[in-house]
PyMOL Python script that loads the backbone (N, CA, C, O; Angstrom):
from pymol import cmd

cmd.read_pdbstr("""\
ATOM      1  N   MET A   1     150.953 -41.355 115.082  1.00  0.00           N
ATOM      2  CA  MET A   1     150.804 -40.281 114.111  1.00  0.00           C
ATOM      3  C   MET A   1     151.142 -38.953 114.781  1.00  0.00           C
ATOM      4  O   MET A   1     150.766 -38.708 115.927  1.00  0.00           O
ATOM      5  N   ASN A   2     151.849 -38.108 114.058  1.00  0.00           N
ATOM      6  CA  ASN A   2     152.224 -36.793 114.549  1.00  0.00           C
ATOM      7  C   ASN A   2     151.008 -35.866 114.481  1.00  0.00           C
ATOM      8  O   ASN A   2     150.383 -35.722 113.430  1.00  0.00           O
ATOM      9  N   THR A   3     150.682 -35.244 115.611  1.00  0.00           N
ATOM     10  CA  THR A   3     149.498 -34.385 115.662  1.00  0.00           C
ATOM     11  C   THR A   3     149.690 -33.067 114.914  1.00  0.00           C
ATOM     12  O   THR A   3     148.726 -32.328 114.716  1.00  0.00           O
ATOM     13  N   PHE A   4     150.927 -32.759 114.494  1.00  0.00           N
ATOM     14  CA  PHE A   4     151.187 -31.524 113.765  1.00  0.00           C
ATOM     15  C   PHE A   4     151.043 -31.701 112.257  1.00  0.00           C
ATOM     16  O   PHE A   4     151.120 -30.728 111.508  1.00  0.00           O
ATOM     17  N   LEU A   5     150.837 -32.928 111.812  1.00  0.00           N
ATOM     18  CA  LEU A   5     150.669 -33.184 110.384  1.00  0.00           C
ATOM     19  C   LEU A   5     149.197 -33.096 110.007  1.00  0.00           C
ATOM     20  O   LEU A   5     148.326 -33.400 110.821  1.00  0.00           O
ATOM     21  N   PRO A   6     148.918 -32.684 108.782  1.00  0.00           N
ATOM     22  CA  PRO A   6     147.527 -32.723 108.327  1.00  0.00           C
ATOM     23  C   PRO A   6     146.994 -34.160 108.389  1.00  0.00           C
ATOM     24  O   PRO A   6     147.740 -35.117 108.182  1.00  0.00           O
ATOM     25  N   ARG A   7     145.717 -34.296 108.672  1.00  0.00           N
ATOM     26  CA  ARG A   7     145.098 -35.608 108.859  1.00  0.00           C
ATOM     27  C   ARG A   7     145.356 -36.574 107.693  1.00  0.00           C
ATOM     28  O   ARG A   7     145.692 -37.730 107.949  1.00  0.00           O
ATOM     29  N   PRO A   8     145.213 -36.154 106.408  1.00  0.00           N
ATOM     30  CA  PRO A   8     145.469 -37.108 105.317  1.00  0.00           C
ATOM     31  C   PRO A   8     146.905 -37.638 105.297  1.00  0.00           C
ATOM     32  O   PRO A   8     147.133 -38.798 104.952  1.00  0.00           O
ATOM     33  N   VAL A   9     147.865 -36.798 105.664  1.00  0.00           N
ATOM     34  CA  VAL A   9     149.267 -37.226 105.705  1.00  0.00           C
ATOM     35  C   VAL A   9     149.441 -38.279 106.803  1.00  0.00           C
ATOM     36  O   VAL A   9     150.065 -39.315 106.573  1.00  0.00           O
ATOM     37  N   GLY A  10     148.905 -38.026 107.963  1.00  0.00           N
ATOM     38  CA  GLY A  10     148.998 -38.979 109.065  1.00  0.00           C
ATOM     39  C   GLY A  10     148.316 -40.294 108.744  1.00  0.00           C
ATOM     40  O   GLY A  10     148.806 -41.361 109.113  1.00  0.00           O
ATOM     41  N   ARG A  11     147.181 -40.219 108.054  1.00  0.00           N
ATOM     42  CA  ARG A  11     146.466 -41.444 107.682  1.00  0.00           C
ATOM     43  C   ARG A  11     147.269 -42.270 106.700  1.00  0.00           C
ATOM     44  O   ARG A  11     147.284 -43.497 106.794  1.00  0.00           O
ATOM     45  N   LEU A  12     147.942 -41.617 105.752  1.00  0.00           N
ATOM     46  CA  LEU A  12     148.757 -42.357 104.791  1.00  0.00           C
ATOM     47  C   LEU A  12     149.970 -42.980 105.472  1.00  0.00           C
ATOM     48  O   LEU A  12     150.334 -44.116 105.165  1.00  0.00           O
ATOM     49  N   ILE A  13     150.594 -42.259 106.383  1.00  0.00           N
ATOM     50  CA  ILE A  13     151.711 -42.822 107.145  1.00  0.00           C
ATOM     51  C   ILE A  13     151.228 -44.046 107.925  1.00  0.00           C
ATOM     52  O   ILE A  13     151.904 -45.074 107.938  1.00  0.00           O
ATOM     53  N   ASP A  14     150.086 -43.948 108.563  1.00  0.00           N
ATOM     54  CA  ASP A  14     149.523 -45.091 109.300  1.00  0.00           C
ATOM     55  C   ASP A  14     149.241 -46.264 108.367  1.00  0.00           C
ATOM     56  O   ASP A  14     149.513 -47.413 108.715  1.00  0.00           O
ATOM     57  N   ALA A  15     148.697 -45.981 107.183  1.00  0.00           N
ATOM     58  CA  ALA A  15     148.375 -47.047 106.226  1.00  0.00           C
ATOM     59  C   ALA A  15     149.646 -47.752 105.753  1.00  0.00           C
ATOM     60  O   ALA A  15     149.692 -48.981 105.715  1.00  0.00           O
ATOM     61  N   PHE A  16     150.665 -46.993 105.398  1.00  0.00           N
ATOM     62  CA  PHE A  16     151.934 -47.608 105.000  1.00  0.00           C
ATOM     63  C   PHE A  16     152.528 -48.406 106.161  1.00  0.00           C
ATOM     64  O   PHE A  16     153.097 -49.478 105.952  1.00  0.00           O
ATOM     65  N   GLY A  17     152.398 -47.892 107.371  1.00  0.00           N
ATOM     66  CA  GLY A  17     152.960 -48.555 108.546  1.00  0.00           C
ATOM     67  C   GLY A  17     152.312 -49.894 108.859  1.00  0.00           C
ATOM     68  O   GLY A  17     152.898 -50.708 109.572  1.00  0.00           O
ATOM     69  N   ARG A  18     151.113 -50.137 108.340  1.00  0.00           N
ATOM     70  CA  ARG A  18     150.450 -51.431 108.551  1.00  0.00           C
ATOM     71  C   ARG A  18     150.945 -52.507 107.592  1.00  0.00           C
ATOM     72  O   ARG A  18     150.614 -53.681 107.758  1.00  0.00           O
ATOM     73  N   LEU A  19     151.732 -52.121 106.592  1.00  0.00           N
ATOM     74  CA  LEU A  19     152.287 -53.098 105.662  1.00  0.00           C
ATOM     75  C   LEU A  19     153.430 -53.856 106.336  1.00  0.00           C
ATOM     76  O   LEU A  19     154.167 -53.282 107.137  1.00  0.00           O
ATOM     77  N   PRO A  20     153.581 -55.150 106.014  1.00  0.00           N
ATOM     78  CA  PRO A  20     154.656 -55.921 106.642  1.00  0.00           C
ATOM     79  C   PRO A  20     156.032 -55.363 106.277  1.00  0.00           C
ATOM     80  O   PRO A  20     156.303 -55.048 105.118  1.00  0.00           O
ATOM     81  N   GLY A  21     156.877 -55.250 107.270  1.00  0.00           N
ATOM     82  CA  GLY A  21     158.246 -54.785 107.059  1.00  0.00           C
ATOM     83  C   GLY A  21     158.389 -53.282 106.944  1.00  0.00           C
ATOM     84  O   GLY A  21     159.499 -52.790 106.740  1.00  0.00           O
ATOM     85  N   ILE A  22     157.305 -52.537 107.067  1.00  0.00           N
ATOM     86  CA  ILE A  22     157.359 -51.077 106.970  1.00  0.00           C
ATOM     87  C   ILE A  22     157.168 -50.477 108.355  1.00  0.00           C
ATOM     88  O   ILE A  22     156.087 -50.556 108.940  1.00  0.00           O
ATOM     89  N   GLY A  23     158.232 -49.880 108.865  1.00  0.00           N
ATOM     90  CA  GLY A  23     158.152 -49.225 110.167  1.00  0.00           C
ATOM     91  C   GLY A  23     157.750 -47.773 110.010  1.00  0.00           C
ATOM     92  O   GLY A  23     157.528 -47.305 108.893  1.00  0.00           O
ATOM     93  N   PRO A  24     157.655 -47.059 111.117  1.00  0.00           N
ATOM     94  CA  PRO A  24     157.219 -45.659 111.082  1.00  0.00           C
ATOM     95  C   PRO A  24     158.109 -44.748 110.226  1.00  0.00           C
ATOM     96  O   PRO A  24     157.604 -43.871 109.524  1.00  0.00           O
ATOM     97  N   LYS A  25     159.436 -44.955 110.283  1.00  0.00           N
ATOM     98  CA  LYS A  25     160.335 -44.098 109.498  1.00  0.00           C
ATOM     99  C   LYS A  25     160.144 -44.323 108.001  1.00  0.00           C
ATOM    100  O   LYS A  25     160.065 -43.369 107.226  1.00  0.00           O
ATOM    101  N   THR A  26     160.070 -45.589 107.601  1.00  0.00           N
ATOM    102  CA  THR A  26     159.881 -45.894 106.187  1.00  0.00           C
ATOM    103  C   THR A  26     158.515 -45.420 105.719  1.00  0.00           C
ATOM    104  O   THR A  26     158.385 -44.895 104.613  1.00  0.00           O
ATOM    105  N   ALA A  27     157.497 -45.599 106.549  1.00  0.00           N
ATOM    106  CA  ALA A  27     156.151 -45.131 106.203  1.00  0.00           C
ATOM    107  C   ALA A  27     156.171 -43.620 105.974  1.00  0.00           C
ATOM    108  O   ALA A  27     155.538 -43.127 105.041  1.00  0.00           O
ATOM    109  N   SER A  28     156.883 -42.894 106.809  1.00  0.00           N
ATOM    110  CA  SER A  28     156.998 -41.440 106.630  1.00  0.00           C
ATOM    111  C   SER A  28     157.747 -41.104 105.355  1.00  0.00           C
ATOM    112  O   SER A  28     157.347 -40.198 104.623  1.00  0.00           O
ATOM    113  N   ARG A  29     158.838 -41.827 105.076  1.00  0.00           N
ATOM    114  CA  ARG A  29     159.606 -41.572 103.857  1.00  0.00           C
ATOM    115  C   ARG A  29     158.757 -41.795 102.610  1.00  0.00           C
ATOM    116  O   ARG A  29     158.779 -40.985 101.684  1.00  0.00           O
ATOM    117  N   LEU A  30     158.010 -42.895 102.593  1.00  0.00           N
ATOM    118  CA  LEU A  30     157.152 -43.186 101.447  1.00  0.00           C
ATOM    119  C   LEU A  30     156.092 -42.094 101.263  1.00  0.00           C
ATOM    120  O   LEU A  30     155.832 -41.645 100.147  1.00  0.00           O
ATOM    121  N   THR A  31     155.498 -41.684 102.363  1.00  0.00           N
ATOM    122  CA  THR A  31     154.470 -40.643 102.301  1.00  0.00           C
ATOM    123  C   THR A  31     155.033 -39.340 101.760  1.00  0.00           C
ATOM    124  O   THR A  31     154.439 -38.728 100.872  1.00  0.00           O
ATOM    125  N   PHE A  32     156.170 -38.910 102.285  1.00  0.00           N
ATOM    126  CA  PHE A  32     156.733 -37.639 101.836  1.00  0.00           C
ATOM    127  C   PHE A  32     157.280 -37.738 100.415  1.00  0.00           C
ATOM    128  O   PHE A  32     157.311 -36.743  99.692  1.00  0.00           O
ATOM    129  N   HIS A  33     157.708 -38.920 100.014  1.00  0.00           N
ATOM    130  CA  HIS A  33     158.099 -39.116  98.613  1.00  0.00           C
ATOM    131  C   HIS A  33     156.888 -38.894  97.712  1.00  0.00           C
ATOM    132  O   HIS A  33     156.984 -38.190  96.706  1.00  0.00           O
ATOM    133  N   LEU A  34     155.750 -39.489  98.067  1.00  0.00           N
ATOM    134  CA  LEU A  34     154.540 -39.329  97.255  1.00  0.00           C
ATOM    135  C   LEU A  34     154.050 -37.891  97.242  1.00  0.00           C
ATOM    136  O   LEU A  34     153.505 -37.436  96.236  1.00  0.00           O
ATOM    137  N   LEU A  35     154.230 -37.175  98.328  1.00  0.00           N
ATOM    138  CA  LEU A  35     153.834 -35.760  98.362  1.00  0.00           C
ATOM    139  C   LEU A  35     154.645 -34.931  97.367  1.00  0.00           C
ATOM    140  O   LEU A  35     154.128 -33.988  96.768  1.00  0.00           O
ATOM    141  N   ARG A  36     155.917 -35.289  97.194  1.00  0.00           N
ATOM    142  CA  ARG A  36     156.783 -34.553  96.268  1.00  0.00           C
ATOM    143  C   ARG A  36     156.662 -35.051  94.825  1.00  0.00           C
ATOM    144  O   ARG A  36     157.022 -34.335  93.890  1.00  0.00           O
ATOM    145  N   ALA A  37     156.159 -36.267  94.642  1.00  0.00           N
ATOM    146  CA  ALA A  37     156.067 -36.877  93.308  1.00  0.00           C
ATOM    147  C   ALA A  37     154.947 -36.219  92.497  1.00  0.00           C
ATOM    148  O   ALA A  37     154.031 -35.615  93.055  1.00  0.00           O
ATOM    149  N   PRO A  38     155.038 -36.346  91.184  1.00  0.00           N
ATOM    150  CA  PRO A  38     153.940 -35.844  90.346  1.00  0.00           C
ATOM    151  C   PRO A  38     152.645 -36.593  90.664  1.00  0.00           C
ATOM    152  O   PRO A  38     152.665 -37.762  91.048  1.00  0.00           O
ATOM    153  N   LYS A  39     151.531 -35.902  90.498  1.00  0.00           N
ATOM    154  CA  LYS A  39     150.227 -36.497  90.770  1.00  0.00           C
ATOM    155  C   LYS A  39     150.031 -37.781  89.978  1.00  0.00           C
ATOM    156  O   LYS A  39     149.420 -38.727  90.475  1.00  0.00           O
ATOM    157  N   GLU A  40     150.539 -37.824  88.757  1.00  0.00           N
ATOM    158  CA  GLU A  40     150.391 -39.002  87.911  1.00  0.00           C
ATOM    159  C   GLU A  40     151.023 -40.241  88.547  1.00  0.00           C
ATOM    160  O   GLU A  40     150.503 -41.347  88.402  1.00  0.00           O
ATOM    161  N   GLN A  41     152.136 -40.059  89.246  1.00  0.00           N
ATOM    162  CA  GLN A  41     152.802 -41.188  89.898  1.00  0.00           C
ATOM    163  C   GLN A  41     151.936 -41.725  91.038  1.00  0.00           C
ATOM    164  O   GLN A  41     151.809 -42.939  91.198  1.00  0.00           O
ATOM    165  N   ALA A  42     151.351 -40.848  91.814  1.00  0.00           N
ATOM    166  CA  ALA A  42     150.465 -41.275  92.904  1.00  0.00           C
ATOM    167  C   ALA A  42     149.213 -41.932  92.343  1.00  0.00           C
ATOM    168  O   ALA A  42     148.751 -42.941  92.874  1.00  0.00           O
ATOM    169  N   ASP A  43     148.658 -41.365  91.269  1.00  0.00           N
ATOM    170  CA  ASP A  43     147.483 -41.958  90.626  1.00  0.00           C
ATOM    171  C   ASP A  43     147.788 -43.355  90.111  1.00  0.00           C
ATOM    172  O   ASP A  43     146.976 -44.267  90.264  1.00  0.00           O
ATOM    173  N   SER A  44     148.952 -43.524  89.503  1.00  0.00           N
ATOM    174  CA  SER A  44     149.352 -44.818  88.966  1.00  0.00           C
ATOM    175  C   SER A  44     149.480 -45.861  90.076  1.00  0.00           C
ATOM    176  O   SER A  44     149.045 -47.001  89.912  1.00  0.00           O
ATOM    177  N   LEU A  45     150.072 -45.474  91.195  1.00  0.00           N
ATOM    178  CA  LEU A  45     150.201 -46.382  92.335  1.00  0.00           C
ATOM    179  C   LEU A  45     148.826 -46.771  92.871  1.00  0.00           C
ATOM    180  O   LEU A  45     148.572 -47.943  93.148  1.00  0.00           O
ATOM    181  N   ALA A  46     147.953 -45.797  93.014  1.00  0.00           N
ATOM    182  CA  ALA A  46     146.608 -46.070  93.521  1.00  0.00           C
ATOM    183  C   ALA A  46     145.849 -47.008  92.582  1.00  0.00           C
ATOM    184  O   ALA A  46     145.179 -47.935  93.037  1.00  0.00           O
ATOM    185  N   ARG A  47     145.953 -46.768  91.280  1.00  0.00           N
ATOM    186  CA  ARG A  47     145.279 -47.640  90.304  1.00  0.00           C
ATOM    187  C   ARG A  47     145.839 -49.055  90.346  1.00  0.00           C
ATOM    188  O   ARG A  47     145.079 -50.020  90.271  1.00  0.00           O
ATOM    189  N   ALA A  48     147.167 -49.192  90.465  1.00  0.00           N
ATOM    190  CA  ALA A  48     147.789 -50.518  90.514  1.00  0.00           C
ATOM    191  C   ALA A  48     147.316 -51.299  91.740  1.00  0.00           C
ATOM    192  O   ALA A  48     147.051 -52.497  91.643  1.00  0.00           O
ATOM    193  N   ILE A  49     147.210 -50.640  92.879  1.00  0.00           N
ATOM    194  CA  ILE A  49     146.729 -51.301  94.096  1.00  0.00           C
ATOM    195  C   ILE A  49     145.288 -51.753  93.916  1.00  0.00           C
ATOM    196  O   ILE A  49     144.947 -52.891  94.238  1.00  0.00           O
ATOM    197  N   LEU A  50     144.441 -50.867  93.402  1.00  0.00           N
ATOM    198  CA  LEU A  50     143.035 -51.223  93.198  1.00  0.00           C
ATOM    199  C   LEU A  50     142.873 -52.351  92.183  1.00  0.00           C
ATOM    200  O   LEU A  50     142.048 -53.246  92.368  1.00  0.00           O
ATOM    201  N   GLU A  51     143.663 -52.304  91.109  1.00  0.00           N
ATOM    202  CA  GLU A  51     143.565 -53.342  90.081  1.00  0.00           C
ATOM    203  C   GLU A  51     143.946 -54.716  90.639  1.00  0.00           C
ATOM    204  O   GLU A  51     143.288 -55.712  90.340  1.00  0.00           O
ATOM    205  N   VAL A  52     144.990 -54.770  91.437  1.00  0.00           N
ATOM    206  CA  VAL A  52     145.394 -56.041  92.053  1.00  0.00           C
ATOM    207  C   VAL A  52     144.275 -56.572  92.947  1.00  0.00           C
ATOM    208  O   VAL A  52     143.957 -57.761  92.906  1.00  0.00           O
ATOM    209  N   LYS A  53     143.685 -55.702  93.746  1.00  0.00           N
ATOM    210  CA  LYS A  53     142.617 -56.140  94.654  1.00  0.00           C
ATOM    211  C   LYS A  53     141.365 -56.576  93.904  1.00  0.00           C
ATOM    212  O   LYS A  53     140.640 -57.456  94.369  1.00  0.00           O
ATOM    213  N   GLU A  54     141.105 -55.971  92.751  1.00  0.00           N
ATOM    214  CA  GLU A  54     139.900 -56.284  91.987  1.00  0.00           C
ATOM    215  C   GLU A  54     140.066 -57.498  91.082  1.00  0.00           C
ATOM    216  O   GLU A  54     139.101 -58.230  90.861  1.00  0.00           O
ATOM    217  N   LYS A  55     141.272 -57.732  90.549  1.00  0.00           N
ATOM    218  CA  LYS A  55     141.431 -58.721  89.487  1.00  0.00           C
ATOM    219  C   LYS A  55     142.246 -59.962  89.857  1.00  0.00           C
ATOM    220  O   LYS A  55     142.150 -60.974  89.162  1.00  0.00           O
ATOM    221  N   ILE A  56     143.030 -59.919  90.909  1.00  0.00           N
ATOM    222  CA  ILE A  56     143.934 -61.023  91.207  1.00  0.00           C
ATOM    223  C   ILE A  56     143.408 -61.834  92.395  1.00  0.00           C
ATOM    224  O   ILE A  56     143.002 -61.283  93.418  1.00  0.00           O
ATOM    225  N   VAL A  57     143.430 -63.149  92.227  1.00  0.00           N
ATOM    226  CA  VAL A  57     143.012 -64.065  93.299  1.00  0.00           C
ATOM    227  C   VAL A  57     144.043 -65.182  93.423  1.00  0.00           C
ATOM    228  O   VAL A  57     144.866 -65.394  92.533  1.00  0.00           O
ATOM    229  N   LEU A  58     143.981 -65.880  94.530  1.00  0.00           N
ATOM    230  CA  LEU A  58     144.833 -67.035  94.758  1.00  0.00           C
ATOM    231  C   LEU A  58     144.082 -68.271  94.276  1.00  0.00           C
ATOM    232  O   LEU A  58     142.983 -68.556  94.753  1.00  0.00           O
ATOM    233  N   CYS A  59     144.665 -69.005  93.337  1.00  0.00           N
ATOM    234  CA  CYS A  59     144.025 -70.196  92.787  1.00  0.00           C
ATOM    235  C   CYS A  59     143.851 -71.238  93.895  1.00  0.00           C
ATOM    236  O   CYS A  59     144.798 -71.561  94.613  1.00  0.00           O
ATOM    237  N   SER A  60     142.631 -71.756  94.023  1.00  0.00           N
ATOM    238  CA  SER A  60     142.350 -72.734  95.082  1.00  0.00           C
ATOM    239  C   SER A  60     142.975 -74.094  94.782  1.00  0.00           C
ATOM    240  O   SER A  60     143.092 -74.923  95.684  1.00  0.00           O
ATOM    241  N   VAL A  61     143.375 -74.341  93.546  1.00  0.00           N
ATOM    242  CA  VAL A  61     143.958 -75.631  93.171  1.00  0.00           C
ATOM    243  C   VAL A  61     145.494 -75.609  93.318  1.00  0.00           C
ATOM    244  O   VAL A  61     146.075 -76.451  94.002  1.00  0.00           O
ATOM    245  N   CYS A  62     146.128 -74.635  92.668  1.00  0.00           N
ATOM    246  CA  CYS A  62     147.603 -74.617  92.622  1.00  0.00           C
ATOM    247  C   CYS A  62     148.242 -73.566  93.533  1.00  0.00           C
ATOM    248  O   CYS A  62     149.461 -73.552  93.698  1.00  0.00           O
ATOM    249  N   GLN A  63     147.433 -72.692  94.120  1.00  0.00           N
ATOM    250  CA  GLN A  63     147.909 -71.627  95.014  1.00  0.00           C
ATOM    251  C   GLN A  63     148.746 -70.567  94.326  1.00  0.00           C
ATOM    252  O   GLN A  63     149.462 -69.816  94.989  1.00  0.00           O
ATOM    253  N   ASN A  64     148.665 -70.497  92.996  1.00  0.00           N
ATOM    254  CA  ASN A  64     149.342 -69.429  92.255  1.00  0.00           C
ATOM    255  C   ASN A  64     148.402 -68.231  92.116  1.00  0.00           C
ATOM    256  O   ASN A  64     147.187 -68.365  92.260  1.00  0.00           O
ATOM    257  N   LEU A  65     148.973 -67.070  91.836  1.00  0.00           N
ATOM    258  CA  LEU A  65     148.166 -65.884  91.590  1.00  0.00           C
ATOM    259  C   LEU A  65     147.594 -65.975  90.192  1.00  0.00           C
ATOM    260  O   LEU A  65     148.282 -66.385  89.257  1.00  0.00           O
ATOM    261  N   THR A  66     146.330 -65.592  90.048  1.00  0.00           N
ATOM    262  CA  THR A  66     145.676 -65.659  88.757  1.00  0.00           C
ATOM    263  C   THR A  66     144.620 -64.568  88.643  1.00  0.00           C
ATOM    264  O   THR A  66     144.178 -64.003  89.643  1.00  0.00           O
ATOM    265  N   GLU A  67     144.224 -64.283  87.401  1.00  0.00           N
ATOM    266  CA  GLU A  67     143.117 -63.355  87.168  1.00  0.00           C
ATOM    267  C   GLU A  67     141.875 -64.174  87.199  1.00  0.00           C
ATOM    268  O   GLU A  67     140.779 -63.639  87.029  1.00  0.00           O
TER     269      GLU A  67
END
""", "prot")
cmd.dss("prot")
cmd.show_as("cartoon", "prot")
cmd.util.cbc("prot")
cmd.orient("prot")
């Protein structure tokens, strides 16, 4: 994380960087894209992530995603 960035920006870059296939450059691009995007777009992304974590599970029988 760059020490010249505000802490929330660095934390988001770190969080994106922990995703598979996302390196530091892509994590930075995603973060700065969200900073420039309308608040509604960031809110929508955050809600979609939370909804998936709250409502979707892996079926123990067929291994498909299910509610």
